[in-house]
C-alpha positions as CSV (number, residue, x, y, z in Angstrom):
1,M,103.2,113.9,145.4
2,Q,103.3,112.3,142.0
3,S,100.1,111.9,139.9
4,D,98.8,108.5,139.1
5,P,100.0,108.5,135.5
6,S,103.6,109.3,136.7
7,I,103.4,106.5,139.3
8,L,102.3,104.1,136.6
9,T,105.1,105.1,134.3
10,D,107.7,104.7,137.2
11,I,106.3,101.3,137.9
12,I,106.6,100.2,134.3
13,R,110.2,101.6,134.1
14,T,111.1,99.8,137.3
15,L,109.9,96.5,136.0
16,L,111.6,96.9,132.6
17,T,115.1,97.1,133.9
18,P,118.0,95.8,131.7
19,E,118.0,92.5,133.5
20,V,114.4,91.9,132.6
21,A,114.2,93.8,129.3
22,V,117.0,91.9,127.5
23,P,115.4,88.4,128.0
24,L,112.0,89.8,127.1
25,L,113.2,91.4,123.9
26,S,115.1,88.2,123.0
27,A,111.9,86.2,123.5
28,L,109.8,88.7,121.5
29,V,112.3,88.6,118.6
30,L,112.2,84.8,118.7
31,L,108.4,84.7,118.7
32,L,108.2,87.3,115.9
33,A,110.7,85.2,113.9
34,L,108.6,82.0,114.5
35,G,105.4,83.8,113.6
36,G,106.9,85.2,110.4
37,M,108.2,81.8,109.4
38,T,104.7,80.4,110.0
39,L,103.0,83.0,107.9
40,V,105.5,82.5,105.1
41,R,105.0,78.8,105.2
42,R,101.2,79.2,105.2
43,M,101.3,81.6,102.2
44,G,103.8,79.4,100.3
45,D,101.7,76.3,100.7
46,R,99.2,77.0,98.0
47,S,97.3,73.7,98.1
48,G,97.0,73.8,101.9
49,R,95.9,77.4,101.8
50,A,93.2,76.6,99.3
51,V,91.9,73.8,101.5
52,R,91.9,76.1,104.6
53,E,90.0,78.8,102.7
54,R,87.4,76.3,101.6
55,L,87.1,75.0,105.1
56,D,86.8,78.5,106.6
57,A,84.1,79.3,104.1
58,L,82.1,76.2,104.9
59,A,82.6,76.8,108.6
60,M,81.0,80.2,108.3
61,A,78.0,78.6,106.5
62,L,77.5,75.8,109.0
63,P,74.7,76.3,111.5
64,D,75.3,75.7,115.2
65,A,75.8,72.0,115.5
66,D,76.1,69.4,118.3
67,P,79.5,69.7,120.1
68,Q,79.8,66.0,119.7
69,D,79.8,66.3,115.9
70,L,83.4,65.7,115.1
71,S,83.3,66.7,111.5
72,A,81.8,70.1,112.3
73,D,84.4,70.6,115.1
74,I,87.2,69.8,112.6
75,V,86.0,72.5,110.2
76,R,85.4,75.1,112.9
77,R,88.9,74.5,114.4
78,S,90.6,75.7,111.3
79,S,88.9,79.1,111.6
80,M,90.0,80.0,115.1
81,S,93.4,78.8,116.3
82,D,95.8,75.9,116.0
83,V,96.3,76.0,119.8
84,P,93.4,74.0,121.4
85,L,93.2,76.1,124.6
86,L,93.2,79.4,122.6
87,H,90.7,77.9,120.1
88,S,88.4,77.0,123.0
89,L,88.6,80.5,124.5
90,L,88.1,82.3,121.2
91,S,85.2,80.1,120.2
92,R,83.2,81.5,123.1
93,T,83.6,85.2,122.2
94,H,81.6,87.1,119.7
95,W,84.4,89.5,118.7
96,A,86.7,86.5,117.8
97,H,84.0,85.2,115.4
98,A,83.8,88.8,113.9
99,L,87.6,88.8,113.5
100,G,87.3,85.4,111.8
101,D,84.8,86.8,109.4
102,L,87.1,89.8,108.7
103,I,90.0,87.4,108.0
104,H,87.9,85.3,105.6
105,Q,86.6,88.4,103.8
106,G,90.2,89.6,103.4
107,R,91.4,86.1,102.3
108,S,94.3,86.2,104.9
109,P,96.3,82.9,105.4
110,A,96.3,83.3,109.2
111,N,93.7,82.7,111.8
112,P,92.3,84.9,114.7
113,G,94.7,83.4,117.2
114,S,97.7,84.3,115.1
115,Y,96.5,87.9,114.6
116,L,95.9,88.4,118.3
117,L,99.4,87.1,119.1
118,L,100.9,89.4,116.5
119,C,99.0,92.4,118.0
120,L,100.2,91.5,121.5
121,L,103.8,91.3,120.3
122,L,103.6,94.6,118.4
123,G,102.0,96.3,121.3
124,V,104.8,95.2,123.7
125,C,107.4,96.3,121.2
126,G,105.6,99.7,120.9
127,L,105.7,99.9,124.7
128,Y,109.5,99.5,124.8
129,V,109.9,102.2,122.1
130,G,107.5,104.5,123.9
131,L,109.3,104.2,127.2
132,L,112.6,105.1,125.5
133,L,111.0,108.2,123.7
134,T,108.6,109.8,126.1
135,D,107.4,110.1,129.7
136,G,103.8,111.1,128.8
137,V,101.1,108.5,129.3
138,L,99.2,109.7,126.3
139,L,102.1,109.3,123.9
140,L,103.0,106.0,125.5
141,G,99.4,104.8,124.8
142,V,99.8,105.9,121.2
143,C,103.1,104.0,120.9
144,V,101.3,100.9,122.2
145,A,98.0,101.2,120.4
146,G,99.5,102.2,117.0
147,P,101.6,99.1,116.4
148,A,98.9,96.8,118.0
149,W,96.3,98.2,115.6
150,M,98.4,97.8,112.5
151,P,97.3,94.1,111.8
152,F,93.6,95.1,112.0
153,W,94.2,98.1,109.8
154,W,96.0,95.8,107.2
155,L,93.1,93.4,107.4
156,R,90.5,96.1,106.9
157,R,92.4,97.4,103.9
158,R,92.7,93.9,102.4
159,K,89.0,93.3,103.0
160,A,88.0,96.7,101.4
161,K,90.1,95.9,98.3
162,R,88.6,92.5,97.9
163,M,85.0,93.6,98.5
164,G,85.6,96.5,96.0
165,R,86.7,93.9,93.4
166,F,83.6,91.8,94.2
167,Q,81.4,94.9,93.7
168,E,83.0,95.5,90.3
169,Q,82.4,92.0,89.2
170,L,78.9,91.7,90.5
171,P,77.0,93.5,87.5
172,E,78.7,91.3,84.9
173,A,78.1,88.2,87.0
174,L,74.4,88.9,87.4
175,D,74.2,89.6,83.6
176,L,75.7,86.2,83.0
177,V,73.2,84.5,85.3
178,A,70.3,86.4,83.6
179,R,71.5,85.4,80.1
180,A,72.0,81.8,81.2
181,M,68.5,81.6,82.5
182,K,67.1,83.2,79.3
183,A,69.0,80.5,77.3
184,G,67.2,77.8,79.2
185,N,69.5,77.0,82.1
186,T,68.4,76.7,85.7
187,F,69.3,79.3,88.3
188,A,71.9,76.9,89.8
189,G,73.3,76.5,86.3
190,G,73.8,80.2,86.1
191,L,75.6,80.3,89.4
192,R,77.8,77.4,88.2
193,M,78.7,79.5,85.1
194,V,79.7,82.4,87.3
195,A,81.8,80.1,89.5
196,D,83.6,78.7,86.4
197,E,84.0,81.9,84.3
198,F,84.9,84.5,87.0
199,D,88.1,84.9,89.0
200,D,88.2,85.4,92.8
201,P,86.5,86.9,94.7
202,I,83.1,86.4,93.1
203,G,84.0,83.1,91.4
204,G,85.2,81.6,94.6
205,E,82.2,82.8,96.6
206,F,79.7,81.5,94.1
207,R,81.6,78.2,93.9
208,V,81.1,77.8,97.7
209,T,77.4,78.6,97.3
210,M,77.1,75.9,94.6
211,E,78.8,73.4,96.8
212,E,76.4,74.1,99.6
213,I,73.5,73.6,97.3
214,N,75.0,70.3,96.0
215,F,75.4,69.1,99.6
216,G,71.7,69.6,100.3
217,V,71.5,73.1,101.6
218,S,68.4,74.9,100.4
219,V,68.8,77.7,97.9
220,E,67.5,80.3,100.3
221,E,69.9,79.3,103.1
222,A,72.8,79.1,100.6
223,M,72.1,82.6,99.4
224,Q,71.9,83.9,102.9
225,N,75.2,82.2,103.7
226,L,76.7,84.0,100.7
227,L,75.3,87.3,102.0
228,N,76.9,86.6,105.4
229,R,80.3,85.8,103.9
230,V,80.4,88.9,101.7
231,D,80.1,92.4,103.0
232,C,78.6,94.0,99.9
233,D,75.4,96.1,100.0
234,D,74.6,95.5,96.4
235,L,74.5,91.8,96.9
236,K,71.6,92.2,99.3
237,F,69.3,93.3,96.4
238,F,70.2,90.0,94.5
239,V,69.7,87.7,97.5
240,V,66.5,89.3,98.7
241,S,65.0,89.2,95.2
242,V,65.9,85.6,94.6
243,N,64.4,84.5,98.0
244,V,61.2,86.6,97.4
245,Q,60.8,85.2,93.8
246,R,61.1,81.6,95.0
247,E,58.2,82.3,97.4
248,T,55.9,84.4,95.2
249,G,57.0,83.4,91.6
250,G,57.8,85.6,88.7
251,N,60.4,85.9,85.8
252,L,63.6,85.4,87.7
253,A,65.8,86.1,84.6
254,E,64.2,89.5,84.1
255,I,64.5,90.3,87.8
256,V,68.2,89.4,87.9
257,G,68.8,91.4,84.7
258,N,67.1,94.5,86.3
259,I,69.2,94.1,89.4
260,A,72.4,94.0,87.3
261,T,71.3,97.3,85.7
262,L,70.5,98.8,89.1
263,V,73.9,97.7,90.6
264,R,75.8,99.1,87.6
265,E,74.0,102.5,87.9
266,R,74.7,102.6,91.6
267,F,78.4,101.8,90.9
268,K,78.5,104.7,88.4
269,L,76.9,107.0,90.9
270,Q,79.4,106.1,93.6
271,G,82.2,106.9,91.2
272,R,80.7,110.4,90.6
273,V,80.3,110.9,94.3
274,R,84.0,110.0,94.8
275,V,85.0,112.5,92.2
276,L,82.9,115.3,93.7
277,S,84.3,114.6,97.2
278,A,87.9,114.5,96.0
279,E,88.4,118.1,96.9
280,G,87.4,117.4,100.5
281,R,89.8,114.5,100.7
282,L,92.6,116.6,99.3
283,S,91.8,119.4,101.8
284,A,92.0,116.8,104.6
285,W,95.4,115.6,103.5
286,I,96.7,119.2,103.2
287,L,95.4,120.2,106.6
288,L,96.9,117.0,108.1
289,A,100.4,117.5,106.6
290,L,100.5,121.3,107.1
291,P,101.5,121.3,110.8
292,F,104.4,118.8,110.1
293,L,105.6,120.8,107.2
294,I,105.6,124.1,109.1
295,S,107.3,122.4,112.0
296,G,110.0,121.1,109.8
297,V,110.6,124.5,108.2
298,L,110.8,126.2,111.5
299,Y,113.2,123.6,112.8
300,L,115.5,124.3,109.8
301,L,115.3,128.0,110.3
302,N,115.6,128.2,114.1
303,P,116.3,124.8,115.8
304,E,116.5,126.3,119.3
305,Y,113.0,127.7,118.9
306,M,111.5,124.3,118.0
307,T,113.6,122.4,120.5
308,T,111.6,124.0,123.3
309,L,108.6,122.0,122.4
310,F,110.4,118.7,123.0
311,T,112.5,119.6,126.0
312,T,110.0,121.3,128.3
313,E,106.9,119.9,130.0
314,T,104.7,122.6,128.5
315,G,106.0,121.9,125.0
316,R,105.3,118.2,125.3
317,T,101.8,118.9,126.6
318,L,101.1,121.2,123.6
319,I,102.3,118.5,121.2
320,Q,100.0,116.0,122.8
321,G,97.1,118.4,122.6
322,A,97.9,119.2,119.0
323,L,98.0,115.5,118.0
324,V,94.6,114.8,119.7
325,S,93.1,117.9,118.0
326,M,94.4,116.7,114.6
327,G,93.0,113.3,115.1
328,L,89.5,114.7,116.0
329,G,89.7,117.0,113.0
330,V,90.5,114.0,110.7
331,L,87.5,112.1,112.0
332,V,85.2,115.1,111.5
333,I,86.4,115.7,108.0
334,R,86.1,112.0,107.1
335,R,82.5,112.0,108.3
336,M,81.8,115.1,106.3
337,I,83.1,113.7,103.0
338,K,81.8,110.1,103.4
339,I,78.6,110.1,101.5
340,K,76.6,106.8,101.4
341,V,74.8,106.0,98.1
């Protein structure tokens, strides 16, 4: 009697017969082409993209409003999906809003609905490839999950790059705010100088904060919205200090200057930590690449010896176990070399 994973694989193979697979693949190719054209059009429309980014930023800053408020609904709609039904479904889920925050922080031209559709299409394509390459349920799951996870991985990389750039700009921006206040300007005037003098991301984020203040949002709420939009630990020192100073009083220019010095020193310390942990990262890459290099050399020296791993059930089981062990090892090494400052 077959095991449950084998029965599941047989059912999937039965459903994906040539009569069904060819139309499905054709539809997937068409949807991918349409999705690619949509993304290219969105990225090419610079003026429309700028408007969407401003609307998305304002939507994240808006408090929960009355559903009858049409203006709030128009702004929110741009941050979820262009399809009304999908927008309604995604608006009710917490993870969709988290995905929207990730998209905004990475400055991607698409919306959560587009990314979910792309993940679904890539997962189905991976399923077809997995069914052609393997009978194992574990490897089949990897073939599905790997491509489906790629858009999220790309978003996280894009966000990390943008937030890293924000962190690099933050000390200079705070110094500019402190110098502007010492020269007689207001705190809002210092924020305006940062918005005008600095490039994205910090210039754009501070510009949104200034627009919120100009529209009547309190400084405390506008600063909290800035903190919600930007995933930067160093920014918390600035926001908390400004909010506390507005309640208790004090020399805000001196406080902001001290925060700039603190952030700059933390940034230098993080650089030293990365240098000291470089050996661990290099060891992780070597250990990760070593099994593949040895397998390639053994295959060149004795192909029949290595072919046994791919042609027998025991060999395929060993490969699956090795991949799982390598994945766990990478996670452990990453936790060991990841030092928070």
